[in-house]
DSSP file (Angstrom, degrees, kcal/mol; ACC not computed):
  #  RESIDUE AA STRUCTURE BP1 BP2  ACC     N-H-->O    O-->H-N    N-H-->O    O-->H-N    TCO  KAPPA ALPHA  PHI   PSI    X-CA   Y-CA   Z-CA
    1    1 A K              0   0    0      0, 0.0     2,-0.5     0, 0.0     0, 0.0   0.000 360.0 360.0 360.0 132.1  183.0   79.0   65.9
    2    2 A L        -     0   0    0      2,-0.0     2,-0.4     0, 0.0     0, 0.0  -0.889 360.0-173.9-106.8 130.9  182.9   82.6   67.1
    3    3 A Q        -     0   0    0     -2,-0.5     2,-0.4     2,-0.0     0, 0.0  -0.987   9.1-154.7-128.9 131.5  179.9   83.8   69.0
    4    4 A W        -     0   0    0     -2,-0.4     2,-0.4     2,-0.0    -2,-0.0  -0.834   7.9-171.4-102.7 139.0  179.1   87.4   70.1
    5    5 A T        -     0   0    0     -2,-0.4     2,-0.5     2,-0.0    -2,-0.0  -0.998   6.7-158.0-127.1 135.5  177.0   88.3   73.1
    6    6 A F        -     0   0    0     -2,-0.4     2,-0.7     2,-0.0    -2,-0.0  -0.948   5.1-152.9-115.8 127.8  175.8   91.8   73.8
    7    7 A Q        -     0   0    0     -2,-0.5     2,-0.4     0, 0.0    -2,-0.0  -0.873  20.4-175.5 -95.8 119.3  174.8   92.9   77.3
    8    8 A T        -     0   0    0     -2,-0.7     3,-0.1     3,-0.0     2,-0.1  -0.945  15.8-138.3-119.0 139.3  172.4   95.8   77.0
    9    9 A G        -     0   0    0     -2,-0.4     2,-0.1     1,-0.2     3,-0.0  -0.260  47.1 -66.7 -80.9 175.9  170.9   97.8   79.8
   10   10 A A        -     0   0    0      1,-0.1     2,-0.3    80,-0.1    -1,-0.2  -0.429  52.2-120.2 -65.3 133.7  167.3   98.9   80.0
   11   11 A T        -     0   0    0     -2,-0.1    29,-0.4     1,-0.1    31,-0.2  -0.567  35.1-107.1 -71.8 136.7  166.3  101.4   77.4
   12   12 A A        -     0   0    0     -2,-0.3    -1,-0.1     1,-0.1    80,-0.1  -0.350  34.3-114.5 -64.1 143.7  165.1  104.6   78.9
   13   13 A P        -     0   0    0      0, 0.0     2,-0.6     0, 0.0    25,-0.2  -0.243  26.5-118.3 -68.9 169.1  161.4  105.2   78.7
   14   14 A V  B     -A   37   0A   0     23,-2.7    23,-2.0    79,-0.1     2,-0.4  -0.951  19.0-145.5-117.1 115.6  160.1  108.2   76.7
   15   15 A A        -     0   0    0     -2,-0.6    79,-0.1    21,-0.2    19,-0.1  -0.651  17.4-179.0 -79.7 129.6  158.2  110.9   78.5
   16   16 A N        +     0   0    0     -2,-0.4    19,-0.6    17,-0.4    20,-0.3  -0.856   8.5 177.1-130.0  96.8  155.4  112.4   76.4
   17   17 A P        -     0   0    0      0, 0.0    15,-0.6     0, 0.0    16,-0.1   0.373  46.6-116.2 -83.1   7.6  153.5  115.2   78.3
   18   18 A G        -     0   0    0     13,-0.1     2,-0.1    15,-0.1     3,-0.1  -0.281  50.6 -33.9  86.9-177.3  151.3  116.0   75.3
   19   19 A Q        -     0   0    0      1,-0.1    13,-0.1    -3,-0.1    78,-0.0  -0.387  67.0 -96.3 -78.5 153.4  151.1  119.2   73.3
   20   20 A N        -     0   0    0     -2,-0.1     2,-0.3    77,-0.1    79,-0.2  -0.356  48.7-150.1 -59.4 151.0  151.6  122.7   74.7
   21   21 A Q  E     -b   99   0B   0     77,-2.0    79,-3.0    -3,-0.1     2,-0.4  -0.917  19.4-155.9-130.2 153.2  148.2  124.3   75.5
   22   22 A T  E     +b  100   0B   0     -2,-0.3     2,-0.3    77,-0.2    79,-0.2  -0.995  28.5 163.2-125.6 125.3  146.6  127.7   75.7
   23   23 A V  E     -b  101   0B   0     77,-2.3    79,-2.8    -2,-0.4     2,-0.2  -0.858  35.8-104.2-135.2 168.1  143.6  128.1   78.0
   24   24 A K  E >   -b  102   0B   0     -2,-0.3     3,-1.9    77,-0.2    50,-0.2  -0.636  48.7 -86.8 -91.8 152.8  141.6  130.9   79.6
   25   25 A V  T 3  S+     0   0    0     77,-2.2    50,-0.2     1,-0.2    -1,-0.1  -0.300 115.3  31.8 -54.4 138.4  141.8  131.8   83.3
   26   26 A G  T 3  S+     0   0    0     48,-3.8    -1,-0.2     1,-0.4    49,-0.1   0.169  90.3 123.5  97.0 -16.8  139.5  129.7   85.4
   27   27 A N    <   -     0   0    0     -3,-1.9    47,-2.9    47,-0.3     2,-0.6  -0.431  64.6-121.6 -75.6 151.2  139.7  126.6   83.2
   28   28 A T  E     -E   73   0C   0     45,-0.2     2,-0.5    -2,-0.1    45,-0.2  -0.839  27.5-144.1 -88.7 126.7  140.8  123.2   84.5
   29   29 A V  E     -E   72   0C   0     43,-3.6    43,-1.6    -2,-0.6     2,-0.6  -0.792   7.8-155.5 -94.6 130.3  143.9  122.1   82.6
   30   30 A T  E     -E   71   0C   0     -2,-0.5     2,-0.5    41,-0.2    41,-0.2  -0.932   4.5-160.8-107.6 122.8  144.2  118.4   81.8
   31   31 A L  E     -E   70   0C   0     39,-3.5    39,-1.8    -2,-0.6     2,-0.6  -0.882   5.4-160.4-102.7 130.0  147.8  117.1   81.2
   32   32 A D  E     +E   69   0C   0    -15,-0.6     3,-0.3    -2,-0.5    37,-0.2  -0.898  25.2 162.0-121.5 105.5  148.0  113.8   79.4
   33   33 A G    >   +     0   0    0     35,-3.2     3,-1.9    -2,-0.6   -17,-0.4   0.194  46.6 109.7-100.5  14.7  151.2  111.8   79.7
   34   34 A S  T 3   +     0   0    0      1,-0.3    -1,-0.2    34,-0.2    35,-0.1   0.632  66.2  69.5 -70.4 -10.9  149.5  108.5   78.6
   35   35 A G  T 3  S+     0   0    0    -19,-0.6    -1,-0.3    -3,-0.3    -2,-0.1   0.453  73.6 117.1 -82.3   0.3  151.5  108.7   75.3
   36   36 A S    <   -     0   0    0     -3,-1.9     2,-0.3   -20,-0.3   -21,-0.2  -0.352  55.0-147.6 -65.4 149.8  154.7  108.0   77.2
   37   37 A M  B     -A   14   0A   0    -23,-2.0   -23,-2.7    49,-0.0    -2,-0.1  -0.860  22.9-156.5-126.0 156.8  156.4  104.7   76.1
   38   38 A N    >   +     0   0    0     -2,-0.3     3,-1.4   -25,-0.2   -26,-0.1  -0.711  19.2 176.6-127.0  77.1  158.5  102.0   77.7
   39   39 A P  T 3  S+     0   0    0      0, 0.0    -1,-0.1     0, 0.0   -27,-0.1   0.774  75.8  55.1 -59.7 -29.1  160.3  100.5   74.7
   40   40 A S  T 3  S-     0   0    0    -29,-0.4     3,-0.1     2,-0.1   -28,-0.1   0.746  94.5-139.1 -77.3 -20.6  162.4   98.1   76.8
   41   41 A G    <   +     0   0    0     -3,-1.4     2,-0.4     1,-0.3    -1,-0.1   0.501  54.8 141.7  74.4   1.4  159.4   96.5   78.4
   42   42 A V        -     0   0    0    -31,-0.2    -1,-0.3     2,-0.0    48,-0.2  -0.622  62.9 -26.0 -78.7 130.9  161.4   96.5   81.7
   43   43 A G  S    S-     0   0    0     -2,-0.4     2,-0.4    -3,-0.1    46,-0.1  -0.059  90.1 -66.3  66.2-168.2  159.4   97.3   84.7
   44   44 A T        -     0   0    0     44,-0.2     2,-0.2    43,-0.0    43,-0.1  -0.962  51.4-105.7-122.5 138.8  156.2   99.3   84.8
   45   45 A L        -     0   0    0     -2,-0.4     2,-0.3    43,-0.1    43,-0.2  -0.418  32.0-166.9 -67.1 134.0  156.0  103.0   84.0
   46   46 A T  E     -C   87   0B   0     41,-2.4    41,-1.9    -2,-0.2     2,-0.4  -0.901  10.1-145.3-114.3 152.9  155.6  105.4   86.9
   47   47 A Y  E     -C   86   0B   0     19,-0.6     2,-0.3    -2,-0.3    39,-0.2  -0.903  16.8-179.1-122.1 144.0  154.7  109.0   86.4
   48   48 A N  E     -C   85   0B   0     37,-1.5    37,-2.4    -2,-0.4     2,-0.4  -0.881   6.0-171.3-144.6 113.1  155.6  112.2   88.2
   49   49 A W  E     +C   84   0B   0     16,-2.6     2,-0.3    -2,-0.3    35,-0.2  -0.803  13.4 166.7 -98.1 141.8  154.3  115.6   87.2
   50   50 A M  E     -C   83   0B   0     33,-1.6    33,-3.1    -2,-0.4     2,-0.3  -0.986  37.4-112.7-152.2 148.7  155.7  118.8   88.8
   51   51 A F  E     +C   82   0B   0     -2,-0.3    31,-0.3    31,-0.2     3,-0.1  -0.628  27.6 175.8 -74.6 134.9  155.6  122.6   88.2
   52   52 A T  E    S+     0   0B   0     29,-3.3     2,-0.3     1,-0.4    30,-0.2   0.545  73.3  19.7-110.7 -16.2  159.0  124.0   87.2
   53   53 A S  E     +C   81   0B   0     28,-1.6    28,-2.5     2,-0.0    -1,-0.4  -0.959  65.6 179.8-154.0 135.3  157.7  127.5   86.5
   54   54 A L        -     0   0    0     -2,-0.3    26,-0.2    26,-0.2     3,-0.1  -0.962  31.8-108.4-133.4 150.1  154.6  129.4   87.6
   55   55 A P    >   -     0   0    0      0, 0.0     3,-1.3     0, 0.0    23,-0.1  -0.430  50.5 -88.1 -72.7 155.0  153.3  132.9   87.0
   56   56 A P  T 3  S+     0   0    0      0, 0.0     0, 0.0     0, 0.0     0, 0.0  -0.330 109.3  24.3 -61.5 141.5  153.4  135.3   90.0
   57   57 A G  T 3  S+     0   0    0      1,-0.3     2,-0.1    -3,-0.1     0, 0.0   0.385  83.9 138.9  90.0  -4.2  150.3  135.3   92.2
   58   58 A T    <   -     0   0    0     -3,-1.3    -1,-0.3     1,-0.1    16,-0.1  -0.465  29.7-179.6 -76.5 147.0  149.1  131.8   91.5
   59   59 A A        +     0   0    0     -2,-0.1    -1,-0.1     2,-0.1    -2,-0.0   0.099  36.8 139.0-124.0  18.2  147.8  129.6   94.3
   60   60 A T        -     0   0    0     13,-0.1     2,-0.3     1,-0.0    14,-0.1  -0.189  37.6-151.7 -68.0 156.9  147.1  126.6   92.0
   61   61 A R        -     0   0    0     12,-0.1     2,-0.5     2,-0.0    12,-0.5  -0.942  15.5-121.2-126.5 150.9  147.8  123.0   93.0
   62   62 A L        -     0   0    0     -2,-0.3     2,-0.3    10,-0.1     3,-0.3  -0.796  27.0-157.3 -93.3 129.1  148.6  120.0   90.9
   63   63 A F  B     +F   71   0C   0      8,-3.3     8,-1.9    -2,-0.5    -2,-0.0  -0.838  69.8  10.0-108.1 146.0  146.2  117.0   91.2
   64   64 A Y  S >  S+     0   0    0     -2,-0.3     3,-1.8     6,-0.2    -1,-0.2   0.866  71.7 163.8  60.6  40.9  147.0  113.4   90.4
   65   65 A S  T 3   +     0   0    0     -3,-0.3   -16,-2.6     1,-0.3    -1,-0.1   0.644  69.3  54.4 -67.5 -14.0  150.7  114.2   90.0
   66   66 A A  T 3  S+     0   0    0    -18,-0.2   -19,-0.6     3,-0.1    -1,-0.3   0.146  99.6  75.4-105.0  19.8  151.6  110.5   90.2
   67   67 A S  S <  S-     0   0    0     -3,-1.8   -34,-0.1   -21,-0.1   -18,-0.1  -0.806  92.0-106.4-124.2 167.8  149.3  109.3   87.4
   68   68 A P  S    S+     0   0    0      0, 0.0   -35,-3.2     0, 0.0     2,-0.5   0.841 110.0  51.3 -61.8 -31.8  149.4  109.6   83.6
   69   69 A I  E    S+E   32   0C   0    -37,-0.2     2,-0.3   -36,-0.2   -37,-0.2  -0.933  70.9 174.4-112.0 121.0  146.7  112.3   83.7
   70   70 A A  E     -E   31   0C   0    -39,-1.8   -39,-3.5    -2,-0.5     2,-0.3  -0.853   8.7-162.5-120.5 158.2  147.2  115.3   86.0
   71   71 A T  E     +EF  30  63C   0     -8,-1.9    -8,-3.3    -2,-0.3     2,-0.3  -0.954  12.0 172.0-137.8 157.5  145.1  118.4   86.4
   72   72 A F  E     -E   29   0C   0    -43,-1.6   -43,-3.6    -2,-0.3     2,-0.5  -0.968  34.2-111.6-155.3 159.9  145.3  121.9   87.7
   73   73 A V  E     -E   28   0C   0    -12,-0.5     2,-1.4    -2,-0.3   -45,-0.2  -0.834  24.4-133.7 -95.8 128.2  143.1  125.1   87.7
   74   74 A A        +     0   0    0    -47,-2.9   -48,-3.8    -2,-0.5   -47,-0.3  -0.656  37.0 167.6 -79.0  93.6  144.6  128.0   85.7
   75   75 A D        +     0   0    0     -2,-1.4    -1,-0.2   -50,-0.2   -50,-0.1   0.683  57.8  25.3 -92.1 -18.1  143.9  130.6   88.3
   76   76 A V  S    S-     0   0    0     -3,-0.1    -1,-0.1   -52,-0.0    25,-0.1  -0.984  87.5 -98.9-139.8 153.6  146.0  133.6   87.0
   77   77 A P  S    S+     0   0    0      0, 0.0     2,-0.3     0, 0.0    25,-0.2  -0.335  75.3  70.5 -67.4 153.7  147.2  134.5   83.5
   78   78 A G  E    S- D   0 101B   0     23,-2.3    23,-3.4   -23,-0.1     2,-0.5  -0.907  83.7 -42.2 138.5-163.8  150.8  133.7   82.5
   79   79 A T  E     - D   0 100B   0     -2,-0.3     2,-0.5    21,-0.2    21,-0.2  -0.898  39.5-170.0-111.0 126.8  153.0  130.7   81.7
   80   80 A Y  E     - D   0  99B   0     19,-2.9    19,-3.2    -2,-0.5     2,-0.5  -0.965   7.0-166.4-112.4 123.7  152.9  127.4   83.6
   81   81 A I  E     -CD  53  98B   0    -28,-2.5   -29,-3.3    -2,-0.5   -28,-1.6  -0.952   6.5-172.5-115.2 129.2  155.7  125.0   82.8
   82   82 A L  E     -CD  51  97B   0     15,-2.7    15,-2.4    -2,-0.5     2,-0.5  -0.918  13.5-146.3-122.0 146.5  155.4  121.4   84.0
   83   83 A L  E     -CD  50  96B   0    -33,-3.1   -33,-1.6    -2,-0.4     2,-0.6  -0.945   7.3-159.3-112.8 126.6  157.9  118.6   83.9
   84   84 A L  E     -CD  49  95B   0     11,-2.8    11,-2.1    -2,-0.5     2,-0.5  -0.928   8.9-171.4-103.6 123.6  156.7  115.0   83.4
   85   85 A T  E     -CD  48  94B   0    -37,-2.4   -37,-1.5    -2,-0.6     2,-0.4  -0.969   1.0-171.1-113.5 126.0  159.2  112.3   84.5
   86   86 A V  E     -CD  47  93B   0      7,-2.7     7,-2.2    -2,-0.5     2,-0.3  -0.923   4.5-175.5-114.0 144.5  158.5  108.7   83.7
   87   87 A S  E     -CD  46  92B   0    -41,-1.9   -41,-2.4    -2,-0.4     5,-0.2  -0.988  25.9-164.8-137.7 145.3  160.5  105.8   85.1
   88   88 A N        -     0   0    0      3,-2.3   -44,-0.2    -2,-0.3     4,-0.1   0.209  61.4 -99.3-110.0  13.5  160.5  102.1   84.5
   89   89 A G  S    S+     0   0    0      2,-0.4     3,-0.1   -46,-0.1   -46,-0.1   0.073 119.8  53.8  94.6 -24.7  162.5  101.4   87.7
   90   90 A A  S    S+     0   0    0      1,-0.4     2,-0.3   -48,-0.2   -78,-0.1   0.677 119.7   5.8-110.4 -29.4  165.8  101.1   85.8
   91   91 A A        -     0   0    0    -80,-0.2    -3,-2.3     2,-0.0    -2,-0.4  -0.964  63.2-155.9-150.4 161.9  165.9  104.3   83.8
   92   92 A S  E     - D   0  87B   0     -2,-0.3     2,-0.3    -5,-0.2    -5,-0.2  -0.925   2.5-162.9-140.9 166.9  163.9  107.5   83.6
   93   93 A N  E     - D   0  86B   0     -7,-2.2    -7,-2.7    -2,-0.3     2,-0.4  -0.990   6.7-158.1-150.8 143.0  163.2  110.4   81.2
   94   94 A S  E     + D   0  85B   0     -2,-0.3     2,-0.3    -9,-0.2    -9,-0.2  -0.968  10.7 175.0-129.0 142.7  161.8  113.9   81.6
   95   95 A T  E     - D   0  84B   0    -11,-2.1   -11,-2.8    -2,-0.4     2,-0.2  -0.995  20.8-134.2-143.9 143.0  160.1  116.3   79.2
   96   96 A S  E     - D   0  83B   0     -2,-0.3     2,-0.3   -13,-0.2   -13,-0.2  -0.605  12.0-164.7 -96.7 156.8  158.4  119.6   79.8
   97   97 A V  E     - D   0  82B   0    -15,-2.4   -15,-2.7    -2,-0.2     2,-0.4  -0.988  12.9-140.5-135.9 145.7  155.1  121.0   78.5
   98   98 A T  E     - D   0  81B   0     -2,-0.3   -77,-2.0   -17,-0.2     2,-0.5  -0.906   9.4-166.5-112.2 133.0  154.0  124.7   78.6
   99   99 A V  E     -bD  21  80B   0    -19,-3.2   -19,-2.9    -2,-0.4     2,-0.5  -0.976   8.2-159.3-116.5 119.5  150.5  125.9   79.4
  100  100 A T  E     -bD  22  79B   0    -79,-3.0   -77,-2.3    -2,-0.5     2,-0.5  -0.871   6.7-158.4-100.4 125.9  149.8  129.5   78.5
  101  101 A V  E     -bD  23  78B   0    -23,-3.4   -23,-2.3    -2,-0.5   -77,-0.2  -0.912   6.2-164.8-111.2 125.5  146.9  131.1   80.3
  102  102 A T  E      b   24   0B   0    -79,-2.8   -77,-2.2    -2,-0.5   -80,-0.0  -0.742 360.0 360.0-107.2 154.2  145.1  134.1   78.9
  103  103 A P              0   0    0      0, 0.0   -79,-0.1     0, 0.0    -1,-0.1   0.513 360.0 360.0 -62.6 360.0  142.7  136.5   80.7
């Protein structure tokens, strides 16, 4: 009798930072990563949001960056690019989202 066994590592989670957004200056932007998935079921998802690109002159700060939902105030017009990284402790995955802020 022949028997096969396959050792598989943890499947990487899938980061889903939501749709790109366009908002007006002064608005609070809500980023929603709750659609991220952990197909392997290994561990518990952790979240990390960070800005990777900001328009000149902004003084905005990111709030709740370690939770599925993060926010910031769009204080100047331009393009804000954020990276959401999700990890299940064994593997991680990152995806960007773009927020365009108009005057």
